[in-house]
C-alpha positions as CSV (number, residue, x, y, z in Angstrom):
1,M,-84.5,35.1,32.2
2,K,-85.0,37.3,35.3
3,I,-82.0,37.8,37.6
4,E,-83.5,36.4,40.8
5,P,-84.6,33.0,39.5
6,F,-81.2,32.6,37.8
7,L,-79.4,33.5,41.1
8,E,-81.1,30.5,42.7
9,K,-80.0,28.3,39.8
10,F,-76.4,29.5,40.3
11,L,-76.5,28.8,44.0
12,N,-77.8,25.3,43.4
13,Y,-74.9,24.8,40.9
14,I,-72.2,25.9,43.3
15,S,-73.7,23.8,46.1
16,I,-74.4,20.6,44.2
17,E,-72.1,20.5,41.2
18,R,-69.1,22.4,42.6
19,N,-69.7,21.0,46.1
20,L,-68.7,24.2,47.9
21,S,-69.2,24.3,51.7
22,N,-72.5,25.4,53.2
23,N,-70.7,28.4,54.7
24,T,-69.3,29.5,51.3
25,V,-72.8,29.1,49.6
26,A,-74.4,31.1,52.4
27,S,-71.8,33.9,52.0
28,Y,-72.2,33.9,48.2
29,R,-76.0,34.0,48.7
30,N,-75.8,37.1,50.9
31,D,-73.2,38.8,48.7
32,L,-75.2,38.2,45.5
33,K,-78.5,39.2,47.0
34,R,-77.0,42.5,47.9
35,Y,-75.5,42.7,44.3
36,V,-78.9,42.0,42.7
37,E,-80.6,44.7,45.0
38,Y,-77.9,47.2,43.9
39,L,-78.5,46.4,40.2
40,K,-82.2,47.1,40.8
41,E,-81.4,50.4,42.4
42,Q,-79.4,51.2,39.2
43,N,-82.4,50.2,37.1
44,V,-80.6,47.2,35.7
45,E,-83.1,44.4,34.8
46,S,-80.9,42.0,32.9
47,L,-77.3,40.8,33.4
48,D,-76.3,42.2,30.0
49,D,-77.0,45.6,31.3
50,A,-74.6,45.2,34.3
51,K,-71.7,47.3,33.2
52,P,-68.2,47.3,34.8
53,G,-68.7,50.8,36.1
54,I,-71.7,49.7,38.1
55,I,-69.8,46.9,39.7
56,T,-66.8,49.1,40.7
57,S,-69.2,51.6,42.1
58,L,-70.7,48.8,44.3
59,F,-67.2,48.0,45.6
60,D,-66.6,51.7,46.4
61,M,-69.8,51.8,48.4
62,L,-68.9,48.6,50.3
63,H,-65.5,50.1,51.1
64,R,-67.0,53.3,52.4
65,S,-69.4,51.3,54.5
66,G,-66.5,49.8,56.3
67,L,-66.6,46.3,54.9
68,S,-63.3,44.5,55.3
69,A,-61.0,44.1,52.3
70,K,-61.3,40.3,52.7
71,S,-65.1,40.5,52.5
72,I,-65.0,42.8,49.5
73,S,-62.6,40.3,47.7
74,R,-65.1,37.5,48.4
75,N,-67.9,39.7,47.0
76,F,-65.8,40.1,43.8
77,S,-65.3,36.3,43.6
78,A,-69.1,35.7,44.0
79,I,-70.0,38.3,41.3
80,R,-67.4,37.1,38.9
81,S,-68.4,33.5,39.3
82,F,-72.1,34.5,38.8
83,H,-71.4,36.3,35.6
84,K,-69.1,33.6,34.2
85,Y,-71.9,31.0,34.9
86,A,-74.5,33.3,33.2
87,L,-72.2,33.5,30.1
88,G,-71.7,29.8,30.0
89,E,-75.4,29.1,30.3
90,G,-76.2,31.5,27.5
91,V,-78.2,33.8,29.8
92,A,-75.8,36.7,29.1
93,R,-73.9,37.7,26.1
94,N,-70.9,39.2,27.9
95,D,-69.1,39.2,31.3
96,P,-68.7,42.7,32.8
97,T,-66.1,41.4,35.3
98,E,-63.7,40.1,32.6
99,N,-61.4,43.1,32.6
100,L,-61.9,44.1,36.3
101,F,-59.1,43.5,38.8
102,R,-59.7,41.8,42.1
103,P,-59.6,44.3,45.0
104,K,-56.3,43.9,46.8
105,I,-56.3,42.4,50.3
106,E,-53.9,43.8,52.9
107,K,-52.3,40.7,54.4
108,K,-52.0,41.3,58.1
109,L,-49.9,39.1,60.3
110,P,-52.2,36.8,62.3
111,A,-52.2,36.9,66.1
112,V,-49.9,34.2,67.5
113,L,-49.7,32.8,71.0
114,E,-46.2,32.1,72.5
115,H,-45.6,28.5,73.5
116,N,-45.7,29.4,77.2
117,E,-49.1,31.1,76.7
118,I,-50.4,27.9,75.1
119,E,-49.0,25.9,78.0
120,K,-50.8,28.2,80.5
121,I,-54.1,27.6,78.6
122,L,-53.6,23.9,78.5
123,N,-52.9,23.8,82.2
124,Q,-56.4,25.3,83.1
125,P,-58.8,22.3,82.4
126,D,-59.1,20.2,85.6
127,E,-59.0,16.6,84.5
128,S,-60.7,15.5,87.7
129,K,-63.8,17.6,86.9
130,K,-66.6,17.0,84.3
131,F,-65.5,18.0,80.8
132,G,-61.9,18.6,81.9
133,L,-60.5,15.8,79.8
134,R,-62.7,16.8,76.8
135,D,-61.6,20.4,77.0
136,K,-57.9,19.6,77.4
137,A,-58.0,17.1,74.6
138,M,-59.8,19.5,72.3
139,I,-57.3,22.4,72.9
140,E,-54.4,20.0,72.6
141,V,-55.7,18.8,69.2
142,M,-56.2,22.4,68.0
143,Y,-52.5,23.2,68.7
144,S,-51.0,19.8,67.9
145,C,-52.8,19.6,64.5
146,G,-53.6,23.2,63.4
147,L,-57.2,22.4,62.5
148,R,-59.9,24.7,61.4
149,I,-62.8,24.9,63.8
150,S,-65.1,23.2,61.3
151,E,-62.6,20.3,61.0
152,L,-62.3,20.1,64.8
153,I,-66.0,19.7,65.5
154,S,-66.5,17.2,62.7
155,L,-63.7,14.9,63.8
156,R,-64.8,11.3,64.4
157,E,-63.4,8.6,66.5
158,T,-62.6,6.6,63.3
159,D,-60.4,9.5,62.1
160,L,-57.9,8.7,64.9
161,I,-55.0,6.5,63.8
162,F,-53.1,6.2,67.0
163,Q,-50.8,3.3,65.9
164,E,-49.4,5.6,63.2
165,G,-49.6,8.8,65.2
166,L,-51.9,10.4,62.6
167,I,-55.3,12.0,62.4
168,R,-57.5,12.0,59.3
169,V,-59.0,15.4,58.5
170,I,-61.7,16.2,56.1
171,G,-61.1,19.8,55.0
172,K,-62.6,22.3,52.5
173,R,-64.4,20.8,49.6
174,D,-64.2,17.4,51.3
175,K,-60.5,17.2,50.7
176,E,-58.9,14.5,52.9
177,R,-55.4,14.9,54.5
178,M,-53.4,13.2,57.2
179,V,-51.9,15.3,60.0
180,P,-49.4,14.1,62.6
181,L,-50.9,13.8,66.1
182,G,-48.4,14.5,68.9
183,S,-47.8,12.1,71.7
184,K,-49.3,14.5,74.3
185,A,-52.4,14.8,72.2
186,I,-52.7,11.0,71.8
187,E,-52.4,10.5,75.5
188,I,-55.1,13.0,76.5
189,I,-57.5,12.0,73.7
190,D,-57.2,8.3,74.8
191,K,-58.0,9.3,78.4
192,Y,-60.9,11.4,77.3
193,I,-62.4,8.6,75.1
194,K,-62.0,5.9,77.9
195,N,-63.1,8.0,80.9
196,E,-65.4,10.8,79.7
197,R,-66.7,10.4,76.1
198,I,-68.0,6.9,76.9
199,H,-70.4,8.5,79.4
200,L,-71.3,11.5,77.2
201,A,-72.2,9.2,74.3
202,K,-74.0,6.5,76.3
203,G,-77.5,6.0,74.9
204,K,-77.1,9.1,72.6
205,N,-76.9,9.5,68.9
206,S,-73.5,11.0,68.7
207,G,-72.8,10.0,65.1
208,G,-69.3,8.9,66.1
209,I,-68.2,12.5,66.6
210,L,-65.2,12.8,68.9
211,F,-65.9,16.0,70.9
212,L,-69.4,16.0,72.4
213,N,-71.4,18.4,74.5
214,K,-73.3,17.6,77.7
215,N,-76.2,16.2,75.7
216,G,-74.0,13.8,73.8
217,K,-74.3,15.8,70.6
218,P,-71.4,17.3,68.5
219,L,-70.0,20.6,70.0
220,S,-71.0,23.7,68.0
221,R,-68.6,26.4,66.9
222,M,-70.0,28.7,69.6
223,G,-69.5,26.0,72.1
224,V,-65.8,25.7,71.3
225,W,-65.5,29.5,71.4
226,K,-67.0,29.7,74.9
227,I,-64.9,26.9,76.2
228,L,-61.7,28.5,74.9
229,R,-62.6,31.9,76.2
230,K,-63.2,30.5,79.7
231,Y,-59.7,29.0,79.9
232,C,-58.0,32.1,78.3
233,L,-59.6,34.2,81.1
234,K,-58.4,31.7,83.7
235,A,-54.9,31.8,82.3
236,D,-54.9,35.6,82.2
237,I,-54.2,35.8,78.5
238,K,-54.7,39.3,77.4
239,K,-54.6,38.6,73.6
240,D,-57.8,38.3,71.5
241,V,-57.7,34.5,71.2
242,S,-60.0,32.5,68.9
243,P,-59.8,28.8,67.8
244,H,-58.1,30.0,64.6
245,T,-55.3,31.6,66.8
246,F,-54.2,28.0,67.6
247,R,-54.0,27.2,63.9
248,H,-51.9,30.4,63.4
249,S,-49.6,29.4,66.3
250,F,-49.3,25.8,65.1
251,A,-48.0,27.0,61.7
252,T,-45.8,29.8,63.1
253,H,-44.1,27.6,65.7
254,L,-43.4,24.9,63.1
255,L,-41.8,27.3,60.6
256,E,-39.8,29.1,63.3
257,G,-38.5,25.7,64.3
258,G,-37.2,25.1,60.8
259,A,-40.1,23.1,59.2
260,N,-40.4,23.0,55.4
261,L,-43.0,25.4,54.0
262,R,-44.5,22.7,51.8
263,A,-44.9,20.3,54.7
264,V,-46.7,23.0,56.7
265,Q,-48.9,23.7,53.7
266,E,-49.8,20.1,53.5
267,M,-50.6,19.9,57.2
268,L,-52.8,23.0,57.1
269,G,-54.6,21.8,54.0
270,H,-53.9,25.0,52.0
271,S,-54.4,24.5,48.3
272,D,-52.1,27.5,47.5
273,I,-48.7,27.9,49.2
274,S,-49.1,31.7,49.1
275,T,-51.7,31.3,51.9
276,T,-49.1,29.5,54.0
277,Q,-46.5,32.1,53.4
278,I,-48.2,34.7,55.6
279,Y,-46.8,32.7,58.5
280,T,-43.2,33.3,57.5
281,H,-42.9,36.6,59.4
282,I,-39.2,36.2,60.2
283,D,-37.4,39.2,61.7
284,R,-36.0,41.4,59.0
285,E,-32.9,42.2,61.2
286,Y,-32.2,38.5,61.3
287,L,-32.5,38.2,57.5
288,L,-30.1,41.1,57.0
289,E,-27.6,39.5,59.4
290,V,-27.8,36.2,57.6
291,H,-27.3,37.9,54.2
292,K,-24.4,39.9,55.5
293,T,-22.8,36.9,57.1
294,F,-23.1,34.3,54.3
295,H,-23.5,36.1,51.0
296,P,-20.3,35.9,49.0
297,G,-20.7,39.4,47.7
298,E,-20.7,40.7,51.3
299,K,-17.6,38.7,52.1
300,H,-15.9,40.3,49.0
301,L,-16.7,43.8,50.3
302,K,-15.0,42.9,53.5
303,G,-11.9,42.0,51.6
304,E,-12.3,38.2,52.0
305,K,-11.8,35.7,49.2
306,Y,-14.6,33.8,47.7
């Protein structure tokens, strides 16, 4: 079987059977199309002729072209999944990625807003003006619940469980989770629904989506970005702020306040706790001081009894 038709079969498989998100499927499509083109350049016409050295040379080329470590790692996942699927379907007799190691990703500490910076941004929307309630409610939810932007724009009115102080979130791979909704968020959302959303949705097919644009349709990712950028400029915030910055800040502030890592993992919807651990950037000097103060071995060195 030729590689290109089999690629389409694989993409259908991860979309329908594995139920990966549209964004993930689109990324895999781009990554694998580039991979197939590279195989052609190397005169490789069947997957059995794709050798480990060819794949590593592709990664070297991607690295030299300036592609981020995270994107290269995603490329690796796409190529490995593609070859494993080919092996399972009997299209290939071997998997050239079997003994290859995933390219290491340098884990950078995410940008975080201080609490006073978030308060400055939240103070910018004018509740008396059009979209003021919507914008304030939206930013409050981003910080109060730590949602991904895809989760935020797909929230529905029916996902709000005010009486229990919770919000139902549909995350990656349609995984459902419940996230606490702060009292400030509940208050401003309630005002938005009663005083603004009712007019935005009137006579429009909103699909029950919570945050709507001027046409009564769901806000887009770009729409959220533009709204957030406007208020950051008004608040004179110099940091590079994105919707994801609020998610980082949500997690960081919880952990700095003493929250349990597992609880934060659950609220963020991380399947792997190692993903949550990037937020635990506690000052090393503080850790050294805690060790020195409380470790029995240190007390012994000071001449104290255990």
